[in-house]
C-alpha positions in Angstrom: 155.2 -3.5 280.4 153.2 -7.1 279.5 151.6 -5.0 276.5 154.6 -3.8 275.2 157.0 -6.8 275.5 154.6 -9.0 273.6 154.7 -6.2 270.2 150.9 -5.8 269.9 150.3 -2.8 268.1 148.0 -0.7 270.6 147.4 2.8 271.7 147.4 2.0 275.7 145.7 4.6 278.2 146.4 3.7 281.9 143.7 4.7 285.0 144.4 3.2 288.8 141.0 2.2 289.5 137.4 1.5 288.2 136.0 5.1 289.4 138.8 7.1 287.0 138.3 4.8 284.8 134.6 5.7 284.3 135.7 9.7 284.6 137.5 8.9 281.4 135.4 7.0 279.7 132.4 9.4 280.4 134.6 12.3 280.1 132.5 15.3 278.0 135.8 16.9 276.6 139.3 15.9 276.4 141.0 13.4 274.5 138.1 10.9 274.1 136.0 13.0 271.8 139.0 13.1 269.1 140.5 9.5 269.5 138.3 6.6 269.4 136.9 5.0 272.0 138.5 1.9 273.3 138.3 -1.4 271.5 139.2 -3.2 274.7 139.2 -2.7 278.6 141.6 -4.9 280.7 140.5 -4.6 284.3 142.3 -5.5 287.1 139.6 -7.0 290.1 141.6 -5.6 292.9 142.1 -1.9 293.0 141.2 1.2 295.2 138.1 2.9 295.8 136.3 1.5 293.2 136.9 -2.4 292.5 136.5 -4.4 289.0 133.7 -5.9 290.3 132.0 -2.9 290.5 133.2 -0.8 287.9 131.9 -4.5 285.7 128.6 -4.0 287.1 128.3 0.4 286.5 129.7 -0.3 283.3 126.9 -3.0 282.3 124.2 -0.4 283.3 125.9 2.2 281.1 124.2 2.4 278.1 126.8 4.0 275.9 129.5 2.2 277.4 128.2 -1.7 277.7 129.4 -2.8 274.6 132.9 -2.2 275.2 134.4 -5.9 276.0 136.5 -6.0 279.1 139.0 -9.1 279.6 139.9 -9.3 283.9 143.5 -9.3 285.1 143.4 -11.2 288.0 145.6 -13.7 290.3 142.8 -15.8 291.2 142.2 -18.5 289.3 139.4 -20.2 291.4 136.3 -21.4 289.0 134.1 -19.1 291.8 135.8 -15.8 290.5 135.8 -16.9 287.2 132.5 -17.5 287.4 131.5 -14.1 289.1 133.8 -12.3 285.9 131.5 -14.0 283.5 128.1 -12.9 285.4 128.6 -9.8 285.7 129.7 -9.9 281.9 133.6 -9.7 281.4 134.7 -10.7 277.9 137.0 -12.7 279.1 139.4 -13.9 281.7 143.0 -14.2 282.3 144.9 -15.3 285.2 148.3 -14.0 286.1 151.6 -15.9 287.0 154.2 -15.8 288.4 156.2 -16.6 285.1 156.3 -13.4 283.1 157.3 -15.1 279.9 154.1 -17.4 280.1 151.7 -14.2 281.2 153.5 -11.9 278.3 152.5 -15.1 275.8 148.9 -14.8 277.4 148.7 -11.4 276.8 150.2 -11.4 273.1 147.7 -14.2 272.0 144.9 -11.9 274.0 146.7 -8.7 272.1 146.1 -10.4 268.6 142.4 -12.0 269.1 141.0 -8.6 269.9 143.2 -6.7 267.5 140.8 -8.9 264.9 137.7 -8.0 266.6 138.9 -4.4 266.9 139.2 -4.5 262.9 135.7 -6.5 262.4 133.7 -3.9 264.7 135.5 -0.9 262.5 135.0 -2.6 259.0 138.8 -2.3 258.5 138.6 2.0 259.3 139.4 4.4 261.9 136.2 5.4 263.5 136.4 9.0 264.0 133.5 10.0 267.3 132.6 13.4 267.5 129.8 14.6 270.3 126.2 14.8 269.8 123.6 14.6 272.5 120.9 11.9 271.8 119.6 10.0 274.9 123.2 10.6 277.0 125.2 8.7 274.7 127.8 9.1 272.3 127.4 8.4 268.2 130.1 7.6 266.1 130.3 8.2 262.3 129.8 4.4 261.4 126.1 4.5 263.6 125.1 7.6 262.0 124.7 5.6 259.0 123.2 2.8 260.1 120.5 0.8 258.6 117.2 1.8 259.6 116.1 -2.0 259.6 116.0 -3.1 263.4 115.8 -6.9 263.8 116.0 -9.1 266.5 118.8 -11.5 267.5 118.5 -14.6 270.1 122.1 -15.0 271.2 122.4 -18.7 272.7 125.4 -19.0 274.4 126.8 -20.0 278.0 130.1 -17.7 277.3 129.5 -14.4 278.5 133.2 -13.8 276.8 131.5 -14.7 273.6 128.2 -13.8 273.9 130.4 -10.2 274.3 132.5 -10.6 271.3 129.2 -11.3 269.5 127.6 -8.5 271.0 130.4 -6.2 269.4 130.6 -7.8 266.2 126.7 -7.1 265.6 127.0 -3.4 267.0 129.9 -2.5 264.7 128.1 -4.6 261.8 125.1 -1.8 261.5 122.8 -4.1 263.0 121.0 -1.5 265.2 118.5 1.3 264.4 119.2 5.2 265.3 118.4 5.5 268.5 116.9 2.1 268.8 117.0 -0.5 271.3 119.8 -3.3 271.8 119.0 -6.3 269.1 120.2 -8.7 271.0 118.4 -11.1 273.9 120.5 -13.6 275.4 120.0 -17.1 276.5 122.7 -19.4 278.3 121.0 -22.6 277.9 119.2 -24.2 275.5 115.9 -24.1 277.9 116.4 -20.7 278.5 116.6 -20.4 274.6 113.2 -22.3 273.7 111.4 -20.1 276.5 112.7 -16.8 274.8 112.1 -17.6 271.3 108.6 -19.2 272.3 107.7 -16.4 274.0 109.3 -13.4 271.2 110.2 -14.7 267.7 113.4 -13.5 266.4 114.7 -12.5 263.0 117.5 -14.8 263.7 119.2 -17.2 266.4 123.0 -17.7 266.9 123.5 -20.8 268.5 126.9 -21.9 270.2 126.6 -26.0 269.9 128.1 -26.7 273.1 125.6 -25.7 276.1 125.2 -26.6 279.4 121.8 -28.9 278.7 122.4 -29.7 275.3 125.5 -30.4 272.8 125.8 -31.3 269.0 123.7 -30.9 266.6 120.3 -32.1 268.6 120.6 -28.8 269.6 120.2 -27.4 265.9 117.6 -29.9 265.6 115.8 -29.2 268.8 115.7 -25.2 267.9 114.8 -26.0 264.6 111.6 -27.9 266.0 110.9 -24.7 267.7 111.3 -22.1 265.6 111.0 -23.5 261.8 110.9 -20.6 259.9 113.8 -18.5 261.8 117.2 -18.7 260.3 120.3 -20.4 262.4 123.8 -19.5 262.0 126.3 -21.9 264.1 128.9 -20.3 266.2 131.0 -22.6 267.6 134.9 -23.2 268.6 135.3 -26.4 266.3 136.5 -26.0 263.1 135.0 -29.3 261.7 134.2 -29.4 258.5 131.8 -32.9 259.2 130.1 -30.9 261.7 129.8 -28.1 259.6 127.7 -30.3 257.1 125.6 -31.6 259.5 124.5 -28.5 260.6 123.6 -27.4 257.9 121.8 -30.4 256.8 119.8 -30.1 260.4 118.8 -26.7 259.5 121.1 -24.8 260.3 121.9 -21.7 257.3 125.5 -20.7 258.2 128.7 -22.3 260.4 130.9 -19.6 261.8 134.2 -20.5 264.2 134.6 -18.5 266.9 137.6 -16.3 266.7 138.2 -17.0 262.9 135.6 -14.5 261.7 136.9 -12.9 258.4 136.3 -8.7 257.7 132.2 -8.2 258.8 131.6 -12.1 258.1 128.8 -12.2 261.5 127.4 -9.4 260.3 127.3 -10.4 256.3 125.9 -13.7 257.8 123.0 -12.5 259.7 121.9 -10.3 256.9 122.2 -13.2 254.3 120.5 -15.4 257.0 117.5 -12.9 256.7 117.4 -12.4 253.4 117.7 -16.2 252.3 114.7 -16.3 255.0 112.4 -14.0 253.4 113.4 -15.3 249.7 112.3 -18.7 251.2 109.3 -17.6 252.4 108.0 -16.0 249.5 109.1 -19.6 247.9 107.2 -21.5 250.3 104.1 -19.0 249.7 104.4 -19.3 245.8 104.4 -23.2 246.7 101.5 -23.4 248.4 99.8 -21.2 246.0 100.9 -23.4 243.5 100.0 -26.5 245.5 96.3 -25.1 246.1 95.6 -23.6 242.5 92.3 -25.7 241.2 94.0 -25.6 237.8 97.1 -28.3 237.2 100.2 -26.4 236.8 103.3 -28.3 234.9 107.2 -26.5 235.0 109.1 -28.5 232.0 112.2 -28.1 230.5 113.2 -26.7 227.4 113.2 -29.9 226.0 109.4 -30.3 227.2 110.4 -33.1 229.8 108.3 -32.8 233.1 110.1 -31.4 236.5 107.8 -30.4 238.8 103.7 -30.7 238.7 101.3 -29.6 241.3 98.8 -32.2 242.9 95.4 -30.7 240.9 97.8 -32.2 238.0 97.4 -35.4 239.1 93.8 -35.2 240.3 93.0 -34.0 236.6 95.1 -37.0 235.1 95.7 -39.2 237.7 99.1 -39.0 236.8 101.5 -38.8 240.4 104.5 -36.8 240.5 106.8 -38.8 240.5 105.4 -40.7 237.5 105.5 -37.7 235.6 109.0 -36.0 236.8 111.3 -37.4 233.3 108.6 -37.8 231.0 107.1 -35.6 228.4 103.2 -34.6 228.7 102.4 -35.7 224.7 104.0 -39.1 226.0 101.6 -39.6 228.8 98.6 -37.6 227.6 98.5 -37.8 224.2 95.1 -39.3 222.2 95.9 -38.6 218.9 92.9 -36.3 217.8 95.6 -33.5 217.4 97.1 -33.8 214.3 101.2 -33.0 213.3 100.0 -29.6 212.3 98.5 -28.4 215.2 101.4 -28.9 217.0 104.1 -27.6 214.9 101.9 -24.4 215.1 102.0 -25.1 219.2 106.4 -25.1 219.4 106.4 -22.6 216.4 104.4 -19.7 219.2 106.3 -20.7 222.5 109.7 -21.1 221.2 109.3 -18.0 219.8 109.2 -16.9 223.1 105.1 -16.0 223.1 102.2 -17.2 225.2 100.1 -20.1 223.6 96.9 -20.8 224.3 94.3 -23.3 222.9 91.8 -26.5 223.8 93.1 -30.3 223.5 91.6 -34.0 224.1 93.6 -35.4 226.4 94.0 -38.8 228.1 93.8 -39.7 231.5 96.0 -42.6 233.0 92.8 -44.7 233.1 92.6 -44.1 229.6 89.4 -42.0 229.9 89.2 -38.7 227.5 88.7 -35.4 228.8 88.5 -31.5 227.0 91.6 -29.4 228.5 92.1 -25.6 228.0 95.7 -25.3 228.2 98.0 -22.4 228.2 101.6 -22.6 227.7 104.1 -19.8 228.2 108.0 -19.7 228.3 110.4 -19.0 230.9 113.7 -17.1 230.2 117.1 -15.9 231.5 118.2 -13.1 232.2 119.5 -13.2 228.5 116.4 -14.2 227.2 117.2 -17.1 226.8 114.2 -19.8 227.2 114.9 -22.3 230.4 111.4 -23.6 231.2 107.7 -23.7 229.8 105.3 -23.4 232.6 101.8 -25.0 231.3 98.2 -24.3 232.5 95.7 -26.9 232.8 92.0 -26.9 233.3 89.6 -29.7 232.7 86.7 -28.2 230.3 85.0 -31.3 230.0 81.6 -30.3 232.1 81.7 -27.4 230.3 82.2 -28.3 227.0 79.4 -30.9 227.8 77.0 -27.9 229.3 77.8 -25.7 226.0 76.8 -29.2 223.8 73.6 -29.5 225.9 72.7 -26.4 225.4 73.7 -26.3 221.4 71.9 -29.7 221.3 68.8 -28.0 222.8 68.9 -25.4 220.6 68.6 -27.1 217.7 66.4 -30.2 218.5 63.0 -30.5 219.5 62.6 -30.9 223.2 59.8 -34.0 222.8 61.1 -36.2 220.2 65.2 -34.9 220.2 65.2 -34.9 216.4 66.7 -32.0 214.4 63.9 -28.7 214.7 63.8 -26.3 211.9 67.2 -24.3 212.5 68.8 -27.5 212.4 67.2 -28.7 209.3 67.4 -25.4 207.6 71.3 -25.7 208.1 71.6 -29.0 207.1 69.7 -28.7 203.8 71.5 -25.5 202.6 74.8 -27.7 203.8 73.2 -30.5 201.3 72.1 -28.0 198.9 75.6 -26.7 198.3 77.1 -30.4 197.9 74.4 -31.7 195.1 75.2 -28.1 193.6 79.2 -29.3 193.4 78.1 -32.9 192.1 75.6 -32.0 189.8 73.0 -34.3 192.0 70.0 -34.3 193.4 68.3 -34.4 196.7 64.5 -34.6 197.9 62.1 -32.9 200.6 59.5 -34.5 202.1 57.0 -32.6 204.4 54.9 -35.4 206.5 51.6 -34.5 208.1 49.7 -37.1 210.5 46.1 -38.1 209.8 43.9 -38.6 212.5 46.2 -37.1 215.3 44.2 -33.9 216.3 40.9 -36.3 217.7 43.9 -38.3 220.0 44.9 -35.6 221.2 41.5 -34.3 222.1 40.4 -37.6 223.5 43.0 -38.7 225.4 45.1 -36.0 226.4 48.3 -34.0 225.2 50.1 -36.5 227.6 49.0 -39.6 225.2 49.6 -36.9 222.1 53.1 -36.6 222.8 53.8 -40.6 223.8 52.7 -40.9 219.9 54.7 -38.5 218.4 58.0 -40.0 220.1 57.1 -43.4 218.9 56.3 -41.8 215.6 59.5 -40.1 215.7 61.7 -43.4 216.3 59.5 -44.8 213.1 60.5 -42.4 211.1 63.9 -42.5 212.5 63.9 -46.2 211.0 63.0 -45.8 207.9 65.9 -43.5 207.2 68.8 -45.2 208.3 71.2 -43.0 206.4 73.4 -40.4 208.5 73.5 -38.2 205.7 69.8 -38.0 205.5 67.9 -36.3 208.1 64.5 -36.7 210.3 63.4 -33.5 211.7 60.0 -32.0 213.4 58.8 -29.3 212.7 56.3 -28.6 215.5 52.9 -30.3 216.0 52.2 -33.3 214.1 54.7 -31.9 211.2 57.5 -33.7 210.2 60.4 -33.2 207.1 62.9 -36.0 205.9 65.6 -35.1 203.8 67.3 -37.1 201.6 70.6 -35.8 200.8 71.6 -37.2 197.7 69.6 -39.5 195.5 70.4 -40.6 192.1 66.5 -40.7 191.0 63.1 -39.4 192.1 61.6 -42.6 192.6 64.6 -43.2 195.5 62.2 -40.6 197.3 59.3 -43.0 196.9 61.0 -45.9 198.2 61.3 -44.2 200.9 57.9 -42.7 201.1 56.5 -46.0 200.8 58.1 -47.3 203.5 57.0 -44.3 206.1 53.6 -45.1 205.1 53.5 -48.8 206.1 55.3 -47.8 208.8 52.8 -45.5 210.8 50.0 -47.6 209.1 50.7 -50.1 211.5 48.7 -49.8 214.9 50.7 -47.8 217.7 49.9 -49.4 221.8 50.1 -46.3 223.6 49.7 -47.6 227.7 46.0 -49.6 226.8 45.7 -47.7 224.0 45.9 -48.7 220.6 45.9 -45.8 218.2 45.7 -46.1 214.4 46.5 -43.1 212.3 48.2 -42.2 209.2 50.5 -39.8 207.2 50.2 -37.6 204.0 53.5 -36.5 202.2 54.7 -34.3 200.0 58.0 -34.2 197.7 59.8 -31.8 196.5 63.0 -32.7 195.0 65.9 -30.2 193.4 66.6 -29.1 191.3 63.0 -29.4 189.2 60.9 -28.4 192.1 63.1 -25.6 194.0 67.2 -24.2 194.3 66.9 -23.0 197.9 65.8 -24.2 201.1 62.6 -21.6 201.7 61.6 -22.7 198.0 61.9 -26.6 198.7 60.1 -26.1 202.0 57.4 -24.5 200.6 56.8 -26.6 198.0 57.0 -29.9 199.7 54.3 -28.4 201.8 52.4 -27.5 199.2 52.5 -31.2 197.9 51.5 -32.4 201.3 48.6 -30.4 200.6 47.2 -32.2 197.8 47.9 -35.6 199.3 45.5 -34.7 201.8 43.0 -33.9 199.3 43.4 -36.7 197.7 42.5 -39.1 200.4 45.2 -39.0 202.9 48.1 -42.0 203.4 49.6 -41.6 200.3 52.5 -38.8 198.7 52.3 -36.9 196.3 55.3 -34.9 193.8 55.4 -31.1 193.7 55.2 -31.6 189.4 52.1 -33.8 190.0 50.2 -31.1 191.9 51.0 -28.7 189.6 50.0 -30.3 186.6 46.8 -32.0 188.3 46.1 -28.0 189.0 46.4 -26.9 185.5 44.5 -30.0 184.1 
């Protein structure tokens, strides 16, 4: 009668005791197969044959029926009876009063509330039930289409009625796998929730902010510290925007008010929380990978202003993230060694949406320079518009230094560090090309030490090597111009390239300096060594026009200087004339 008077729209079935109710619910034929199963059971505790307490215990032990919410109707307002009903799994408790009007109003509010629950549970449509024996339970069309993905949900809620409501919403939200076990675990206190979450980490935590042992934001903070990577959805009876904001700031992912769920709000919140958590986990993984990368990584906006940089960038440049953000790399690192054309080509490439790679010389915070391999990649939005640039930076100073050392060793004499035959040939080729263009002249001087072999034979190769080093230093002092070259071909043979002279007599002046420099005694340890040098000179273009010819003719001229008594120089032309005479 109360339901009728309350004008709640509902289909009502009436049974007289608990046993008849169970028979009705478990019936394998008749109305239950063709109609929807009950969305709510209103239960009197005092009934014949099987009372309400026995019925609740039996119902909660039946896997097929345990999710149907039950609201107890009783004349007892004793706390002990209310708690007993909640422990047995009742979703609510209404006290029958002598005032019929008050009782009808309670039933009306109850009916409206559970009508919303039923609407949410059925996703706004009527569930058609059909028989299908699977593990002794009945399966509905909505359950047949549930996701095969099962998640674990920990509900920390001290109110058994609210837990029943949560259970019904989750069950109807499609968060349970066919044939799978119940995804929910229930804890009525924060301590129990912490213990449960620690024993087996859930995928989602539904958390009440008013628990017997914890209230307010501290509850969220505690759970966040226990399961920092598990999404927390706060469920509370308080519609408080400030509390909601504080909960989200404390680490909750969502905030829902009990009894005010919109259509599938809880199921949607859980799904979103799981998806968001997976995305955040991936972002944390990506961030950890970027922070662990050995190469410097810098992200800028489309105007080349830094928005993020990893620790490797700081190690490479000495510039912290705080110092880098808001500034442009060109302002912090530029050395001026790359010209405007270089940067024009780089910007032209990346603004065209293409990847640019190259090498630059940059400046650290302390002013020191370093070589950097740089790759810049544009990052576009779904419409293809460039939003950011990602720069990968590698300090290649050591590699460049190694390459330079290798190149130096390949082109220099290991003992004296003078250019070797290969480098001499290269420089002579370049000098010949230059004097041809300028219609100028150059000279090549071939030197061979006099009396060097007796030093090696009597004092040993160690003393001979030290002598050769001293000879190299004196020769370089005689030829101070950077355009000229002093080279060692091997043994006691040296070559001097005078890259550009005005007349042949310029070579005579240098030859005189060399003869005088090498005539002075060499002090090698306890030894005072006296040697001299014979010099042959070939001049371009009179004595040859290519590398091979000039070297050969200078060598020939040196041979005649030896024959002339050593410690002198001879030009190639004078040699040929003397040979003709």
